[in-house]
C-alpha positions in Angstrom: 0.0 0.0 0.0 1.3 3.5 -0.9 1.9 5.8 2.0 1.0 8.8 -0.2 -0.8 8.7 -3.6 -1.4 11.9 -5.5 -3.3 11.8 -8.8 -3.5 14.7 -11.2 -3.5 17.4 -8.5 -4.5 20.7 -9.9 -5.2 24.0 -8.1 -6.7 27.0 -9.9 -7.2 30.2 -7.9 -9.9 32.7 -8.8 -8.5 36.2 -8.7 -11.0 39.1 -8.1 -9.9 42.8 -8.5 -12.6 43.9 -6.0 -14.4 42.0 -3.2 -17.8 43.0 -4.6 -17.1 41.0 -7.8 -17.4 37.8 -5.8 -21.0 38.7 -4.9 -21.7 40.0 -8.4 -20.5 36.7 -9.9 -22.6 34.7 -7.5 -25.8 36.6 -8.2 -25.5 37.3 -11.9 -23.8 34.0 -12.8 -21.3 35.8 -14.9 -17.5 35.5 -14.8 -15.9 38.3 -12.8 -12.5 36.8 -12.1 -9.3 35.9 -13.7 -7.8 32.4 -13.1 -4.4 31.6 -11.9 -3.1 28.0 -12.2 -0.8 27.3 -9.2 -0.5 23.6 -9.8 -1.3 21.4 -12.9 -1.7 17.6 -13.1 0.9 16.6 -10.4 1.0 12.9 -9.8 3.3 10.7 -7.7 3.3 7.9 -5.2 5.5 7.2 -2.1 6.0 3.9 -0.4 6.3 3.7 3.4 9.8 4.9 4.5 10.5 7.0 1.3 11.6 10.6 1.4 10.5 13.0 -1.3 12.1 16.5 -1.9 10.2 19.3 -3.6 12.2 22.0 -5.3 11.7 25.0 -7.6 11.7 28.7 -7.8 9.5 30.9 -5.6 6.0 30.8 -7.0 6.6 27.4 -8.6 3.7 25.8 -6.7 5.7 24.0 -3.9 3.7 25.3 -0.9 0.4 24.8 -2.8 1.3 21.1 -3.3 2.3 20.6 0.3 -0.9 22.3 1.6 -3.0 19.9 -0.5 -1.0 16.9 0.8 -1.5 18.1 4.3 -5.3 18.5 3.7 -5.3 22.2 4.6 -6.1 23.1 0.9 -8.5 21.3 -1.5 -7.4 20.7 -5.0 -9.5 22.0 -7.9 -9.0 18.7 -9.6 -7.4 15.4 -8.7 -7.2 13.7 -5.4 -4.6 12.6 -2.8 -4.6 9.6 -0.4 -2.4 9.6 2.7 -2.4 6.5 4.9 -1.8 7.0 8.6 -1.3 10.0 10.8 0.0 13.1 9.0 1.8 15.9 10.7 2.9 19.0 8.9 5.0 22.1 9.4 3.9 24.6 6.8 3.9 28.4 7.1 4.0 30.1 10.5 0.6 30.1 12.1 -0.7 26.8 10.9 -2.2 24.6 13.6 -1.6 26.9 16.6 -4.0 29.4 18.2 -2.2 32.7 18.9 -4.0 33.4 22.2 -3.1 29.9 23.7 0.1 29.2 25.6 2.7 26.9 24.2 1.5 24.1 26.5 -2.2 24.7 25.5 -1.2 24.6 21.8 0.5 21.2 22.2 -2.9 19.7 23.2 -4.7 21.8 20.6 -2.5 20.5 17.8 -2.9 17.0 19.0 -6.7 17.3 19.0 -6.6 18.5 15.3 -4.8 15.3 14.5 -7.3 13.2 16.4 -4.8 12.2 19.1 -6.3 11.8 22.6 -5.3 14.0 25.6 -3.7 11.1 27.5 -1.3 10.3 24.7 -0.3 14.0 24.4 0.3 14.1 28.2 2.7 11.2 27.9 4.6 13.0 25.1 4.5 16.5 26.7 7.9 16.2 28.5 9.7 15.2 25.2 8.0 18.0 23.3 9.0 20.7 25.9 12.5 19.4 26.1 13.1 19.3 22.3 11.6 22.8 21.8 13.9 24.3 24.5 11.7 27.3 25.1 12.1 27.4 28.9 9.6 29.5 30.7 8.2 30.8 27.4 6.3 27.5 27.0 3.7 29.0 29.4 3.4 32.2 27.4 0.9 32.8 24.5 2.4 31.9 21.2 1.5 35.4 19.8 4.4 36.6 21.9 6.9 34.2 20.3 9.5 35.1 17.7 9.4 33.2 14.4 12.3 31.0 15.6 10.5 30.1 18.9 7.4 29.3 17.0 9.2 26.9 14.7 10.9 25.2 17.6 7.5 24.4 19.2 5.8 23.5 15.9 8.5 21.1 14.8 8.7 19.5 18.3 5.0 18.9 18.4 4.8 17.7 14.8 7.6 15.1 15.2 6.6 13.9 18.7 3.1 12.9 17.9 4.7 9.9 16.0 3.2 10.6 12.6 3.4 8.1 9.7 3.8 10.9 7.2 5.7 14.1 8.0 5.4 17.2 5.7 7.9 20.0 6.1 7.8 23.3 4.1 10.3 26.1 4.2 9.5 27.1 7.8 12.7 25.5 9.1 14.7 28.2 7.3 13.8 30.7 10.0 15.4 28.6 12.8 19.0 29.1 14.0 21.8 26.9 12.7 22.0 24.7 15.8 18.2 24.0 15.8 18.2 23.3 12.0 20.9 20.7 12.7 18.8 19.3 15.5 15.8 19.1 13.2 17.7 17.3 10.5 18.9 14.8 13.0 15.3 14.2 14.1 14.2 13.8 10.5 17.1 11.3 10.0 15.8 9.3 12.9 12.3 9.3 11.4 13.8 8.0 8.1 15.5 5.1 10.0 12.1 4.3 11.6 10.6 3.8 8.1 8.5 7.0 8.3 7.5 8.8 5.1 8.8 12.4 4.7 8.0 15.1 2.2 10.5 17.9 2.4 10.5 21.3 0.6 13.6 23.4 0.8 15.8 25.8 -1.2 18.9 24.2 0.4 19.7 21.9 -2.5 22.5 20.3 -0.6 20.1 19.1 2.1 17.6 17.9 -0.5 20.2 16.0 -2.4 21.7 14.3 0.6 18.5 13.6 2.5 15.9 12.7 -0.1 15.4 9.5 -2.1 13.5 11.2 -4.9 12.8 14.8 -5.9 10.0 16.6 -7.8 11.1 19.8 -9.6 8.1 22.2 -10.0 8.2 25.0 -12.6 5.2 27.3 -12.8 2.9 24.7 -11.4 4.1 21.9 -13.7 6.4 19.0 -13.0 9.5 19.8 -14.9 11.4 16.7 -13.8 10.9 13.9 -11.2 13.1 11.0 -10.2 16.4 10.3 -8.5 17.3 13.1 -6.1 20.9 13.6 -7.4 19.8 13.7 -11.0 16.9 16.1 -10.5 18.8 18.5 -8.2 21.8 18.5 -10.7 19.4 19.3 -13.5 17.8 22.1 -11.6 21.2 23.6 -10.7 22.2 23.5 -14.4 19.0 25.2 -15.3 19.6 27.9 -12.7 23.2 28.4 -14.0 21.9 28.8 -17.6 19.3 31.4 -16.4 22.1 33.3 -14.7 24.2 33.3 -17.8 21.3 34.3 -19.9 20.4 37.1 -17.5 24.0 38.3 -17.5 24.0 38.3 -21.3 20.6 40.0 -21.8 20.3 42.5 -19.1 23.8 44.0 -18.9 23.4 44.4 -15.1 26.3 42.2 -14.3 28.9 44.0 -16.4 29.2 46.6 -19.2 26.3 48.4 -17.4 25.0 51.7 -18.7 23.8 54.0 -15.9 22.7 57.5 -17.1 25.3 57.5 -19.9 28.0 55.9 -17.7 29.5 52.6 -18.7 30.8 50.6 -15.7 33.0 47.5 -16.1 34.5 44.9 -13.8 37.6 43.3 -15.4 40.1 40.6 -14.5 38.7 39.1 -11.3 41.2 36.7 -9.7 41.4 35.0 -6.4 44.0 33.2 -4.3 44.1 31.7 -0.9 47.3 32.6 0.9 46.4 30.6 4.0 43.6 28.3 5.0 42.0 31.1 6.9 41.9 33.9 4.3 41.2 34.6 0.6 42.5 37.4 -1.5 40.5 38.8 -4.5 41.6 41.4 -6.9 39.8 43.1 -9.9 39.7 46.3 -11.8 36.7 48.7 -12.0 36.5 51.0 -15.1 34.0 53.8 -15.2 33.6 56.2 -18.2 31.9 58.9 -16.1 32.2 59.7 -12.4 29.7 58.0 -10.0 29.5 57.1 -6.3 29.0 53.5 -5.2 29.7 50.8 -2.7 31.7 47.6 -3.1 30.3 44.2 -2.1 31.3 40.6 -2.1 29.5 37.3 -1.5 30.3 33.6 -1.2 27.8 31.1 -2.5 27.8 27.3 -2.6 27.5 25.8 -6.1 23.8 25.1 -5.3 23.3 28.9 -4.9 23.0 28.9 -1.1 24.5 32.1 0.2 27.2 31.4 2.7 28.3 35.0 3.6 28.5 38.5 2.2 29.6 42.0 3.1 29.4 45.5 1.6 31.4 48.7 2.4 28.0 50.3 3.3 27.5 47.7 6.0 31.1 48.3 7.2 30.3 52.0 7.7 32.2 53.4 4.8 31.1 56.3 2.7 30.3 55.6 -1.0 33.5 55.5 -3.1 34.0 58.0 -5.9 34.6 55.9 -9.1 36.1 57.8 -12.1 38.3 56.1 -14.6 40.2 53.0 -13.6 40.5 51.6 -10.1 42.2 48.5 -8.7 40.1 46.9 -5.9 41.6 44.4 -3.4 39.4 42.4 -1.0 40.9 40.2 1.7 38.5 38.0 3.7 39.8 36.6 6.9 38.7 33.8 9.3 37.2 31.5 6.6 35.2 29.4 9.0 33.5 27.4 6.2 33.9 23.8 4.9 36.4 22.8 2.3 34.5 22.9 -1.0 34.0 24.6 -4.3 32.2 28.0 -4.1 31.1 30.9 -6.3 32.8 34.1 -5.4 30.9 37.3 -6.4 32.2 40.9 -6.4 30.1 43.9 -7.3 29.7 47.6 -7.4 26.4 48.8 -5.9 24.7 52.2 -6.0 25.2 54.9 -3.4 22.8 53.4 -1.0 24.0 49.8 -1.6 20.5 48.8 -2.7 21.0 48.0 -6.4 23.9 46.2 -8.1 25.4 48.2 -11.0 28.0 45.7 -12.1 28.8 42.2 -10.9 31.3 39.5 -11.7 31.8 36.0 -10.3 34.1 33.0 -10.6 34.2 29.5 -9.3 36.9 28.9 -6.7 37.9 25.9 -4.5 38.6 26.8 -0.9 40.7 24.5 1.2 39.9 25.6 4.8 40.5 22.3 6.6 36.9 22.3 8.1 34.4 19.6 7.4 31.6 21.3 9.3 30.5 24.9 9.5 31.8 26.6 12.6 29.7 29.7 11.9 27.5 31.2 9.2 27.9 34.9 9.5 29.4 38.0 7.9 33.1 37.1 7.6 35.8 39.7 8.4 37.1 41.5 5.4 39.2 44.5 4.4 38.5 46.3 1.1 41.1 48.6 -0.6 40.5 50.8 -3.6 43.4 52.4 -5.5 
């Protein structure tokens, strides 16, 4: 028997420009709305113990799919069958009452799943310990930060011993240590032959944790199958889009701003020690302008590891006119040994908009095999 069976799931939303149009449509029987297809003919099945990843751009239909699987949203067409108790962690606010305390919401959530009070009482100690909220467990959840909310929601969802666990992007608001704790709990679930559906923009986690992956693109299944194959295909697609955007828009280089052409040329990088990296490039500007300098480090799956701008460091905007040599040295590289994308850029006077960006792939040999921190790394930036 399938743990989860989805057949031709389709969700079409009716969009009304004014609230009165809903009543007008009901009374006059005429069409007063536009239709938006968030999901179209999505089908798959999962056996007990399998883990499915769901990936795609923002707006691809991922959250819509997970809400339908969690039975918090009805499909326009198609059906889904889930066998066993299903627990879900979707967007913040789902399943909890803001006026209730953390303790009260534990029992409230259990009642929504049809779990009796005595069972929830037996699990209460484990739920409270895992959430680690201290005295705040007795406060109304409306007073919680998003991170505190996720701690309690994940703890409850995983301690009710569900047969199927559905996790959306909500984990991304937790701190690094709690995310690690959650992934360890999910790994334990996997070992216990539980079925997990996991949506995340962290492609490394998806690739390493999931057995299979569905890639959604504008509501349609672009590709489905082996996790490594689908994630690699999606990463290739994203890289092609980046290259196309770079070619079409001119925002990354050779950018024209009010008659001014701005170039970044000759980006190079070297790693003098395991704890630092040294980048050098030339900025050429045909007319004077003021701007800030920024850098960023991304994993190859496009997860941002760290970044910094001269604006954030408290510098005034630089006056660019003609040719300038820029040197950036980043110290205390507390990231794992791996290949990364190094980005450098010139931003506008307020450091809001990129005017010119260049990037390169670079392998960093730091000696670390786990992150010791994910933060803004120390850096010095010199302009000549």
